[in-house]
C-alpha positions in Angstrom: 0.0 0.0 0.0 1.4 3.4 -1.0 1.0 6.3 1.4 0.8 9.5 -0.5 1.1 13.1 0.9 0.8 16.2 -1.2 0.6 20.0 -0.8 -1.7 22.5 -2.5 -2.5 26.1 -1.8 -6.1 27.3 -1.4 -6.7 31.0 -1.8 -6.9 32.4 1.6 -10.0 34.5 0.8 -11.8 31.2 -0.3 -10.7 29.0 2.6 -14.0 29.2 4.5 -16.0 28.3 1.4 -13.6 25.5 0.6 -14.1 24.0 4.1 -17.9 24.3 3.6 -17.8 22.4 0.3 -15.8 19.6 1.9 -18.3 19.3 4.7 -20.8 18.2 2.0 -18.8 16.2 -0.5 -21.2 14.7 -3.1 -22.0 11.0 -2.3 -21.2 10.1 -6.0 -17.7 11.7 -5.5 -17.1 9.7 -2.4 -18.2 6.5 -4.2 -15.9 7.3 -7.1 -12.9 7.9 -4.9 -13.5 4.6 -3.1 -14.1 2.6 -6.3 -10.9 4.2 -7.8 -8.7 3.0 -5.0 -8.4 6.1 -2.8 -8.4 5.0 0.9 -7.9 6.7 4.2 -8.0 10.0 2.3 -7.7 13.1 4.5 -7.3 16.9 3.8 -5.9 19.3 6.3 -6.2 23.1 5.8 -4.1 25.7 7.6 -5.5 29.2 8.1 -3.2 30.6 5.4 -4.5 28.2 2.8 -1.8 25.5 2.9 -3.6 22.3 2.1 -2.0 19.0 3.1 -3.6 15.8 1.6 -2.9 12.2 2.6 -4.2 9.0 1.1 -3.4 5.3 0.9 -3.7 3.4 -2.4 -2.2 0.4 -4.1 -1.1 2.5 -7.1 -1.4 6.3 -7.0 -1.1 6.8 -10.7 -3.7 4.1 -11.5 -6.0 5.7 -8.8 -5.6 9.1 -10.4 -6.2 7.8 -13.8 -9.3 5.9 -12.7 -10.7 9.1 -11.1 -9.9 11.0 -14.3 -12.2 8.7 -16.2 -15.2 9.6 -14.1 -17.6 12.4 -15.0 -18.1 13.3 -11.3 -14.4 14.0 -10.9 -14.4 16.4 -13.9 -17.4 18.3 -12.4 -15.8 18.4 -9.0 -12.4 19.6 -10.2 -14.0 22.2 -12.4 -15.9 23.6 -9.3 -12.8 23.4 -7.1 -10.3 25.0 -9.5 -11.2 28.6 -8.5 -10.3 27.9 -4.9 -6.6 27.2 -5.7 -3.6 29.4 -6.3 -1.7 28.3 -9.3 1.7 26.6 -8.9 4.7 29.0 -9.6 5.4 29.5 -13.2 1.9 28.8 -14.4 -0.5 31.3 -15.8 -4.0 31.3 -14.3 -5.7 30.3 -17.5 -3.2 27.5 -18.1 -3.3 26.0 -14.6 -4.1 22.4 -14.1 -7.1 21.0 -12.4 -6.5 20.7 -8.7 -6.0 16.9 -8.8 -3.5 17.3 -11.6 -1.4 19.6 -9.5 -1.0 17.0 -6.7 2.7 16.1 -6.6 3.5 13.5 -3.9 6.1 14.4 -1.3 8.9 12.0 -0.7 8.4 10.0 2.4 11.5 10.0 4.5 10.3 8.3 7.7 7.4 6.1 8.8 6.7 4.5 12.2 4.3 1.7 11.9 
């Protein structure tokens, strides 16, 4: 099982609404995540908008690709895109969907 951690940046002025949206994630989105192999998935949001995500999966790239094939993910990502700051070096119009900007951090320690 892979443990995946990633960072994204939510616009500070949209953090409250971002939290509210995640308090009511669509049931079909939750089902798609589970069916696509996303397990033990958590998001943590700091007051300045730093978002830390964590999930466990057998194969992260396969899980991302499986979600990419779902219509619900396309709708969710489209709705979430305005909440995020663009990664450095990317123009706002050319920015990726939030799930495409997730770059896993390198795990350097784990206590089981």
